[in-house]
N, C-alpha and C positions, 0 to 999 in steps of 0.2 A: 695165628696172628694175622692181622690185616696186612695189606700191602705196605711196603717200605716207602716212606716219603723222602725224596732227595731235594736238597737245597740247590737251586739254580743260580739265584742272584737276588740282590736287594738294592733298591734305590731309596730316596728319601721317604716315599709314601707307598711303594709297591714292593711286595715280596713275591718272587717267582719260585715255584716248586714243581716237581714232576714225580710221577710214579708209574710203575708197571701195573696195569689193571689185571685183576685175577680173571682167569678164564671162566670161573664159575659165577661171577657177579658183574653187573653193569652199573649199579647205582652206588655212589660214594658221597660222603659228606666231608668237605674240608672244613676244619674248625680252627679258629685262632682266637687269641686273647693277648692282652699285654701280660708280661711275665708275672707281675704281682697280683693280677686279678684272678678271680675264681671262675672255673669252667661253668659252674651251675648258674651263676648270675650274670657274668660278663662275657661269656664265650659267644663269638659270632660264627656264622657258618654259611656255606653255600653248597647246594646239592649239585652233583655232576652225574651225567649219564655217559659212561665211557664209549658207548656206541655212537654218541652224537658229537664227540669231541675230536678235534684234530690230533693225530698222533705224530710224534717225531719219527725220524727215520728208523729208530730202534724200537718202535712200538710203544714208547712211553707217552703218557699224557702230561702236558705241561700246562700250568694254569697260574694266573696271577691273583694275589690278594691285594686289593687296591684301597685307597683312602685311609692309609695308616698314618700314624704320627711320626714325624722325622725324629731321629735320635732316640728311638724307643726300642725296648727289647720285647719281642713277641715269642709266644709259644704256639707252635703250629702242629696239628696232627690230622690224620686222615682216618675216617671210619668207613666200614663197609655197611651199606644199607641192604639188609637182607631179610628174608622171612625169619620170623622168630624161631622157627624150628632149625634154622641153619646154624651150624657150629661157628660160622664166621661172623654171625650177626653182631653188630655193635662193637666188635673188637677194634680198638684203636691202634694205629701204627705207633712206633716209638715217637716221642715228641721231639720236634726240632726247636732249638732256641736260636732265634735269629734277631740281629740288630738291624734296624733301618739306618740309613745314612743320616748324619746330621746335616742340616742346611748350612752350607758354607760356600765361600767363593773359590775354594780350591778343591780338587785340581781341575775342575771342569773348564774347558776353554770357552764355554758359552757364557761364562760369568766374568766379563772383563769390564773393569771400571776405568773409564777414560779420564 
């Protein structure tokens, strides 16, 4: 199986996830879609090279998915980009189902109506 994807946090338009990179692979693809959409037609993705990314203190890589819709449910997964001959190639992590925050005036103090 691919590396396990961990949920870090979500705001109105950003989801943050992290994972422990595999020693055997540097290239990963983070994929996401709205829950009701299909991976084949609506899935979006970004490639990541673990050797070029900043790691947290415990060696994890943390990354953001940006430009999302507020108050929506997303499915997120991680795939290993590997040589076709590799047994890890193309295997996806277990999918995370994450809700973005709805736009509202509570409880953020930055949204005060005078």
